[in-house]
Residue frames relative to the residue before (quaternion, step in Angstrom):
aa qw qx qy qz dx dy dz
X 1.0000 0.0000 0.0000 0.0000 0.00 0.00 0.00
X 0.2485 -0.8423 0.4633 0.1186 3.55 1.31 -0.10
X 0.7941 -0.3397 0.1702 0.4744 3.57 0.68 1.08
X 0.3410 0.7565 -0.4995 0.2488 3.59 1.22 0.23
X 0.3781 -0.6990 0.5635 0.2255 3.56 -1.05 0.81
X 0.2553 -0.8108 0.5116 0.1252 3.58 -0.36 1.23
X 0.5912 0.5649 -0.3699 0.4411 3.58 1.27 -0.08
X 0.7450 0.4002 -0.2295 0.4818 3.58 0.85 -0.94
X 0.3493 -0.7702 0.4756 0.2421 3.59 1.17 -0.44
X 0.3208 0.7889 -0.4756 0.2203 3.58 1.12 0.60
X 0.7233 0.4020 -0.2470 0.5041 3.63 1.25 0.00
X 0.5415 -0.6419 0.3848 0.3830 3.60 1.16 0.50
X 0.4842 0.5927 -0.4740 0.4353 3.57 1.04 0.84
X 0.0826 -0.8002 0.5935 0.0228 3.55 -0.84 0.97
X 0.1673 -0.7573 0.6248 0.0904 3.56 -0.91 0.94
X 0.0003 -0.8158 0.5763 -0.0486 3.57 -0.65 1.13
X 0.4073 -0.6578 0.5708 0.2751 3.54 -1.28 0.40
X 0.1853 -0.8183 0.5373 0.0860 3.58 -0.45 1.20
X 0.5770 -0.6241 0.3615 0.3833 3.57 1.28 0.12
X 0.5827 0.5559 -0.3774 0.4573 3.59 1.27 -0.11
X 0.4302 -0.7081 0.4971 0.2576 3.57 -0.78 1.02
X 0.5298 -0.6151 0.4623 0.3567 3.60 -1.05 0.62
X 0.6078 -0.5619 0.3935 0.4000 3.61 -1.12 0.50
X 0.5463 -0.6421 0.4207 0.3351 3.61 -1.02 0.71
X 0.8097 0.0599 -0.0097 0.5836 3.60 1.07 -0.64
X 0.0960 -0.8071 0.5798 0.0563 3.63 0.18 1.18
X 0.4100 -0.6905 0.5377 0.2570 3.56 -1.13 0.66
X 0.0597 -0.7971 0.6000 0.0315 3.57 -1.18 0.48
X 0.0390 -0.7702 0.6354 0.0393 3.53 -1.29 0.38
X 0.6524 -0.4967 0.3881 0.4208 3.53 -1.30 0.05
X 0.6140 -0.5382 0.4226 0.3933 3.52 -1.27 0.31
X 0.3034 -0.7572 0.5593 0.1476 3.52 -1.21 0.57
X 0.8439 0.2016 -0.1449 0.4755 3.57 -0.97 0.87
X 0.5870 0.5602 -0.3842 0.4406 3.60 1.14 0.51
X 0.3644 -0.7157 0.5433 0.2445 3.56 -1.11 0.60
X 0.7611 0.2383 -0.1522 0.5837 3.60 1.16 -0.53
X 0.8094 0.2562 -0.1932 0.4919 3.56 -0.96 0.82
X 0.3767 0.7523 -0.4745 0.2590 3.59 1.24 0.19
X 0.6504 0.5280 -0.3168 0.4447 3.60 1.18 -0.46
X 0.5771 0.5836 -0.3749 0.4312 3.60 1.27 -0.16
X 0.3497 -0.7717 0.4911 0.2024 3.63 -0.61 1.09
X 0.1910 0.8128 -0.5242 0.1673 3.57 0.25 1.24
X 0.5474 0.5443 -0.4358 0.4629 3.58 1.15 0.47
X 0.0079 0.8295 -0.5526 0.0803 3.57 -0.31 1.29
X 0.1067 0.7781 -0.6170 0.0494 3.59 -1.16 0.59
X 0.4684 -0.6414 0.5255 0.3051 3.55 -1.32 0.25
X 0.4060 -0.7248 0.4973 0.2499 3.62 -0.55 1.12
X 0.8090 0.2619 -0.2102 0.4825 3.55 -0.98 0.90
X 0.4875 0.6511 -0.4410 0.3795 3.59 1.27 -0.10
X 0.4297 -0.7455 0.4421 0.2535 3.65 -0.56 1.07
X 0.6561 0.5226 -0.3308 0.4324 3.63 1.11 -0.41
X 0.5709 0.5831 -0.3846 0.4314 3.61 1.27 -0.09
X 0.4024 -0.7239 0.5124 0.2269 3.58 -0.79 1.05
X 0.4662 -0.6580 0.5167 0.2877 3.55 -1.11 0.71
X 0.5595 -0.5907 0.4584 0.3577 3.56 -1.18 0.59
X 0.0963 -0.7761 0.6213 0.0480 3.55 -0.98 0.87
X 0.4161 -0.7053 0.5158 0.2516 3.56 -0.80 0.99
X 0.5180 -0.6337 0.4789 0.3173 3.55 -1.11 0.73
X 0.4081 -0.6838 0.5484 0.2553 3.54 -1.12 0.68
X 0.4284 -0.7082 0.5013 0.2522 3.57 -0.81 1.02
X 0.2651 -0.7508 0.5873 0.1452 3.55 -0.94 0.92
X 0.4292 -0.7286 0.4664 0.2595 3.61 -0.68 1.05
């Protein structure tokens, strides 16, 4: 979103309350593939959610 203001809606992004409570304990991990900010835990997901992809280890290239 590159600095988009989610309150004013100046970038055609809408934040709505769908009535579903947030998960009690979301999972998180470090960022992937970044040289700066990799230590900041900004990768979030809901454990057990079927739409979340499982982690796959990279294949070593000879």
